[in-house]
C-alpha positions as CSV (number, residue, x, y, z in Angstrom):
1,M,-0.1,0.0,-0.1
2,T,1.5,3.4,-0.9
3,T,1.0,6.6,1.0
4,L,-0.6,9.4,-1.0
5,S,0.9,12.9,-1.0
6,A,-1.1,15.9,0.1
7,R,-2.2,16.8,-3.4
8,E,-3.3,13.2,-4.2
9,T,-5.1,13.0,-0.9
10,I,-7.1,16.1,-1.3
11,L,-7.9,15.6,-5.0
12,K,-8.8,11.8,-4.5
13,Y,-11.0,12.1,-1.4
14,G,-12.3,15.6,-2.1
15,L,-13.4,14.7,-5.6
16,K,-15.2,11.6,-4.3
17,C,-16.7,13.6,-1.2
18,R,-15.2,11.0,1.1
19,C,-13.8,11.0,4.7
20,P,-10.2,12.5,4.4
21,R,-8.9,10.2,7.0
22,C,-10.1,6.8,5.7
23,G,-11.5,7.5,2.2
24,K,-14.5,5.2,2.9
25,G,-17.1,7.2,4.8
26,R,-19.4,9.7,3.3
27,L,-18.5,13.3,3.9
28,F,-22.1,14.7,3.4
29,N,-25.6,14.1,4.8
30,G,-27.6,15.4,1.9
31,F,-26.2,17.8,-0.8
32,L,-24.0,20.3,1.1
33,T,-24.7,19.4,4.9
34,L,-21.5,17.8,6.4
35,A,-22.0,14.7,8.2
36,P,-21.4,14.9,11.9
37,R,-18.7,12.1,11.7
38,C,-17.3,9.4,9.4
39,E,-19.4,6.4,9.5
40,S,-16.5,4.2,8.9
41,C,-13.6,5.5,11.0
42,G,-15.5,7.9,13.4
43,L,-13.6,11.1,12.4
44,D,-15.4,14.0,13.9
45,F,-16.1,16.6,11.0
46,S,-16.7,19.5,13.4
47,F,-13.3,20.9,12.6
48,A,-14.4,21.5,8.9
49,D,-15.6,25.2,8.2
50,T,-15.4,26.0,4.6
51,A,-17.5,29.1,4.9
52,D,-17.8,30.8,1.4
53,G,-14.8,29.0,-0.1
54,P,-16.7,26.7,-2.3
55,A,-18.9,29.4,-3.6
56,F,-15.9,31.5,-4.4
57,F,-14.2,28.8,-6.3
58,V,-17.2,27.9,-8.2
59,M,-17.6,31.5,-9.1
60,M,-14.1,31.7,-10.4
61,T,-13.9,28.5,-12.2
62,M,-17.6,27.9,-13.5
63,A,-19.8,31.0,-13.2
64,I,-17.5,33.4,-15.1
65,P,-17.2,31.2,-18.1
66,A,-21.0,30.4,-18.0
67,T,-21.7,34.1,-17.8
68,A,-19.3,34.8,-20.7
69,F,-21.1,32.1,-22.8
70,G,-24.4,34.1,-22.1
71,V,-22.8,37.4,-23.0
72,W,-21.4,35.8,-26.1
73,V,-24.8,34.5,-27.2
74,E,-26.4,37.9,-26.6
75,M,-23.6,39.7,-28.7
76,A,-23.5,37.3,-31.4
77,Y,-27.2,36.5,-32.1
78,E,-29.1,39.2,-30.2
79,P,-31.8,36.6,-29.2
80,G,-34.9,37.2,-27.1
81,L,-35.0,36.5,-23.4
82,W,-36.5,33.2,-23.8
83,V,-33.4,31.9,-25.6
84,H,-31.3,32.7,-22.7
85,L,-33.9,31.0,-20.3
86,F,-33.1,27.8,-22.5
87,T,-29.5,28.1,-23.1
88,T,-27.6,30.3,-20.6
89,L,-29.6,29.5,-17.4
90,P,-29.4,25.7,-17.8
91,F,-25.6,26.0,-18.7
92,L,-25.0,28.1,-15.6
93,L,-27.0,25.9,-13.3
94,L,-25.5,22.6,-14.8
95,S,-22.0,24.0,-14.4
96,C,-22.2,25.5,-11.0
97,V,-24.6,23.4,-8.8
98,P,-22.9,20.0,-9.0
99,T,-19.5,21.5,-8.6
100,I,-20.0,23.3,-5.4
101,R,-20.2,19.9,-3.5
102,I,-16.9,18.8,-5.1
103,F,-15.2,22.1,-4.1
104,K,-16.5,21.7,-0.5
105,G,-15.4,18.1,-0.3
106,M,-11.8,19.2,-1.6
107,L,-11.7,22.2,1.0
108,V,-12.7,19.9,3.9
109,A,-9.9,17.4,2.9
110,S,-7.6,20.3,2.7
111,Q,-8.4,21.5,6.1
112,Y,-8.0,18.1,7.5
113,F,-4.7,17.4,6.0
114,Y,-3.2,20.8,6.8
115,K,-4.7,20.9,10.1
116,A,-6.3,24.3,9.3
117,E,-8.0,26.2,12.2
118,E,-10.0,29.3,12.6
119,S,-8.0,32.4,13.0
120,R,-7.9,34.0,16.3
121,F,-7.3,37.7,16.1
122,G,-6.8,39.9,19.2
123,T,-4.2,41.1,21.7
124,P,-1.0,39.0,21.2
125,Q,0.2,37.1,24.2
126,P,3.6,37.6,25.6
127,A,6.2,34.8,24.6
128,A,6.4,33.7,28.3
129,A,2.6,33.0,28.3
130,R,2.8,30.9,25.1
131,T,5.6,28.9,26.3
132,G,4.8,28.6,30.0
133,L,8.1,30.2,31.1
134,P,8.1,32.7,34.0
135,S,7.5,36.2,33.0
136,A,10.3,38.9,33.2
137,G,11.0,40.1,36.7
138,A,11.4,43.5,38.1
139,G,15.2,43.6,37.6
140,D,14.9,42.1,34.1
141,P,15.7,44.8,31.4
142,R,12.8,43.4,29.3
143,G,10.3,44.9,31.5
């Protein structure tokens, strides 16, 4: 059995919408709702927070070309609105809706593999507090 690289793991399990740890359990309950945990290995999916990431990638890779297709049809043929309802709208929906699930699966797999966490902004802690070392005393030139 070979060990997969980061890219291979993310692509393989993300595209299949499978658990990033074992590759067997389903990632979703329904269309875009993450399962609470893997049914095969028990991995808790609460770490995953893709937020608007999948929508952004779908917009950049699918919606812009689909919209460009609609603009091209309009500029080249100047059809009525009904033509766009039967050409551009289905093209837009068929290119965007199925792929958002794939992008979400890849982002969850990426978060698992790279151990991504939510950013925490605020007042920075002194180095002593982070490392558990005693803080600087009164005679210490650091303050």
